[in-house]
N, C-alpha and C positions, 0 to 999 in steps of 0.2 A: 792642844794639837791642831795643826792647821791642815786642811784638806785642799785639794785643787779647787779652783774657782768653779762655782756652780751657778747655773742660770736660775733666776728666781722662779718659783713655782708657776706664777702667772704667765711668764713667757714660755715656759715649757708646755703648759696647757694650750696656750694660744697657738703655738707652733704645731702642736698635735692636731688640734681642730682644723688648722689650715691645711695640713697634709691630708687629713681625711676628706676635706672638701675638694682638694685638687684631684685626689685619686678617684673620688666619686664622680667628678666631672668627666675625667678621662674614661671611666667605666661606662658612663652614659653615652659619650660621644662616639666610642668605638663600637657600640651596638652589642647585640646579644651574642654574636659569634666569638667575641674575645672576652675572656674572663680576667678580671683584675682582683679577684678575691684575696690572693696571697699578698698583694701589695699593701693591703690594709694592715698587715702585721707590722709594717714599718712604724707608723705612728703609735700602734699599740705597744710595741716593744720599747720604743724611744721614751714614751711617757712613763711607762711602768718602771723602767730602769732609772730614770732621772728623778722620779718623784716617789710615789708609793702605790700600793695596791688599789686604793680607792680611786685615784686618778686614772690608773690603768683600766679599771673596770668601766669608768665613764667613757673613755676613748674607745674601748671595745664595743660598748653599746652604740656609740655614735658611728663606728665603722660598720657594724651590722645593719644599722638603719640606712646608711649611705648605700651599702650594697643592695639592700632590699629596694630602695627607691629607684636606683639605676636599673635593676633587673625588672622591676614592675613597669617602668616606662619604655623599656626596649625589647623585652622578651615577647615571643609569639604566644599565642593562647596555649596554656598548659592543658594536657588531657584531663587532669583532675584539678578542680579549683583550689584544693588545699595545698597543692604541690609547691606553689611559690612561697607560701607561709612556712611550710615544712623546711624548704631549702634555707630560708632566711633564719629559722630557728637553729638549724644545724651549723650554719656559718657563725651565728652569734655564739653558740656554745663552744665552737672551736676557738674563737677569739678569746672568750672568757677563760678557757682552759690554759691557753698560752699565757694569758695575764697572770693567772694564779701560779703557774709553774715558774715564770720569771720572777715574780714577787718572792716566792719561797726561796729561790736560788739566791736572789739579791740579799735577803735577810740572813741566809746562812753564811754567805761570804762576808757580810758586814760583821757578823758575830765572830767569825774566825779571825778577821782582821783586827777586831778590837782586842781579842785575846792575845794575838801576836804583839800588838802595840803594848799591852800591859806587861807581857813577859819581857819584851825588849826594854821597856822603861825600867824594869827591875834590875837590868844590867848596869845602869848608870848609878853613880853614888847618890844614895838617899839624902845624905847630908855631906856637904863639901867640908872636909877637915880644914880647920883654920890654924894658923901659926902666929906666934907673937911677932909683931912688926910688919904684918901684911894682911890684906883682906882678899879673899878669892871668891869669885862668883862664876857660875856657869849656867848655860841654858841649852836645851836641845829641842829643836822644832822640826819634825819631819814634814815633808810636803805631802806624804802619803801616810798610811798607817804605820809603816815601818821604814827604817832608814839605814843607810850605810855609814852615816856620820857617827862619830864616837868621840867622847872625851872622858878623862878620868883624872882624879886627884887622889893620891895615896900617901899617907903619912908613913915615912920610913923610920924616923926617930924623933926625938924631941926638937932637933934642929933642922932636919931635912924632910922635904916633901917632894914627891914625884908628880910630874905633870905630863899629860900626853893628850894629843888630839889627832884624829885620823879621819880619812875619807876613803871609803871603799868605792871603786869605780862601779857605776851602774846604780840602779834603783830597785825598790821593791824587795821581795823575799830573798832572791839570791844574794843581794848585797847585805841584807840583814843577817843572813845565816853566816856569811863570811865575817861580818862584824862581831858576831857572838863568839866565833873561834878566836878572833883577835883579842877580844876582851878577856877571855879565859887565859890566853897565853900571857898577856900583859900582867895580869894579877899574879901569875905564877913566877914570871921572871923578875918582877919588881921585888918580890920577897927575898930574892938573892942579893939585892942591893948592889948590882953590878953597875959600872959606869955606863953612860948613855951610848957610847960607841959599841961596847960589847953587847949591850941590851938590844940594839937594833940588829946586830949580826945574828944573835940568837933568834930573834923574832923573825927575821927574814928566812932563816933555815927552817923554822917551824911552819911558816905560812906557805912557803913555796910549793910543797906537795899538795896543799889544799886549794890552790888557786886554779880556776879554770882558765883556758886560753883566752886572752883578751881582757882578763881581770887583773887588777893591781890595787895596791893600797898606798896612799900618801900618808906619812906618819911623822909626827914630831914627838920627841921624848926629852924631857929635861928634869934635872934634879936641882932644886933650889935649897941652898943653905941659908936659913934666915939669920943665923948668928953672925956669919961672915958676909952676908948680903952678896952672895954669888949665885950664878946660874950656869950649870954645866948642861950642855944640850947637844943633840944630834938631830938633824933634819933630814928625813928620808923622803925627799921630793914633795913635801907639803908646802902649802902657801906660807912663805916666811912670816912668822909672827912679828908683830910690831912692838918695839920698845920705844916709848916716848919719855925722854928725861924731863925733869922739872923745868928746864930752860927751853923746852920745845924741840930739842935735837932728837932726830929719829934714827934708830938703828934697826936693821932687818936681820932676823936670825936665820941665816941661809945655810951655814956650814953643815955638812952631813954626808949624804951619799944618794944612791939610787932608790927608786921606789921599792917598796916591799913586794915580793912575789914575782920579780922580773929576772933578776940575776942570781944564779946559784952561788957565785963567788963575790957577791957584793961586799965592798970594803967601805967602812964608814969612819968618818973623823968626828971629833967633838971639839967644842970650843967652850971656853969659860968667859962669862960676862960678869962684870962688876955692876951691882945694883946700888942705887942711891935713894935716899928718902925723896919722895915726890915722883918717883918713876911710876909709869903705867905700862902694863903688858897686856897685849891683846892677842889671843890665839883664836883663829877662825877657820871655817871651811869655805869653799868657793861659793856656796849659796849666798854668802854676804856680798861678795864683790861682783858676782855675775848676774845679779838681778837687773832686769831691764825696765825702762820706762816706756811710755806710749810711743816715743820716737825710736825705740829699739836701741837706746844708748845704755851701756852697762854702768852700774854704780862705780865700779873700778876701785883700785887701790889708792889712787890719788885722792879721791873724795874721802875715803876712809881715813887716810893719814891726816888730812886736813881737819877732819872731824875730831880725831883724837887729840891733835895739837890744840884745837880750840877749846876742848873740854878736859884737858889734862889735870885740872885741879879737882875734878869731881871724884867722889868715892867710887869704889868698884861697881856697886850695884847701880848707882846713878849713871855711870859711864856706860855700862851695859845697856841700860834702858835707852840712853840717848842714841847709841848705835842702832839698836833695833828699831827705834822710832824713825830715825832718819832713813834707814834702808826700806822700811815698810812704806813710808811716805813716797819715796822715790819710785817704788814699784806699784804705786796706786793701791796700797793696802794688801798686797799679796806677795808671797814668796814663790819663786819659780822652782826652787830646789830645796833640798834638805839644808838645815842650818844647825851648826854647833858653834858655840861661842864660849870662851873662857877668858875672864878678865881678872887682872891682879893689880892691886894698888899697894905700893911699897910705902910704908909710913915712915 
């Protein structure tokens, strides 16, 4: 599971101490009439949230000391000699309490997110069913704990297998919840063994009442007959999968209809493709092609197609690994978005 880019602990701590120093300097320069005590919570909260409780406590102590030094150097004579130390102790206790609360909140959220990730991971096929004459591999890599990306592979008979890939608009828990509804519906409708066109019409009617305004789903559904080497499919607004023939010719699987969850009277068409030995099929979500490099250039479909053409003789797993390695290298080792990938090699 990949999470968003995180600053190394050393840099977070260094930035925290720098902020404490800057705030302490301002606290000293503005004199005793202006209090900056609340501003020390900025480095305290930042370091605690980005690292751990121990680091947060260290920054809290540094903040308390900085406040004490600024107050000691600028304040008038206290009526009681213990007052300045009492105030410093109260300030330090306040910072420590904030640190402990934030740390507990962070740990609780991380635990809940991890549980959500494990639950969602269980919605994906534990083992991808295989059929004679082809090899199928898939991978799911959320940019956060949960994702709106989804793929599934379902065996319909000894000769037929259903394939789907989808991308729910948005990120985080709302997209993940809608994805779980989608997954449940896909499993139910697939059991009826209806053609892809009717499948998408049913799915759209089911999804429409459950979609909030501004949300939608891109979806691709296909039924592959391994005995006859054909693929019937309908594409509901998803990134067109790429079919690369053994001679390097490329076909995009575009035919279908509107996005799911947008039109109540959506009409879908389907197309049948003939498959040949040596063909390679790649189903992907936009996290693959929209990843950017340091120059803010996107990886794009052209690079992806060229990559597949140059590696079309690889087995399904090796081809999947090559795609992920190339995309990851292009993005300097990081994915900006959720990623789902389904790779099929026709033998």
